[in-house]
C-alpha positions, 0 to 999 in steps of 0.5 A: 235965443235973444240976449245970449241966454241958455236954457238947460235941457233935462238929460232925458230930453236929450236922449240920455237914459234917466238914472245914469250915474257915470256908466252904471245905471240905477237898474244895475245898481239895484241888481248888484246887491240881489246878485250878491245875495243870491248865493246866500238865498240858495244856501238858506233854501237848501237848509230849509228842510233841516230847519223844519226837522230841527223845529219838529224835534225841538217841539217834540222834546218840549212836549216830553219835558212838560 
């Protein structure tokens, strides 16, 4: 280049993956909360039948009280 000027080349043009922050990619950053929430989601799915039964019992009780 003439005059010694430097041109900045974007990282993706240099072959580096887009979205890297240090050694953790953006995809990994999004996956971490999902992985942390997975046990909670499974526990909620396990309690779904109990919640249905309790909801039906509450509705039945409400009808009897009227």
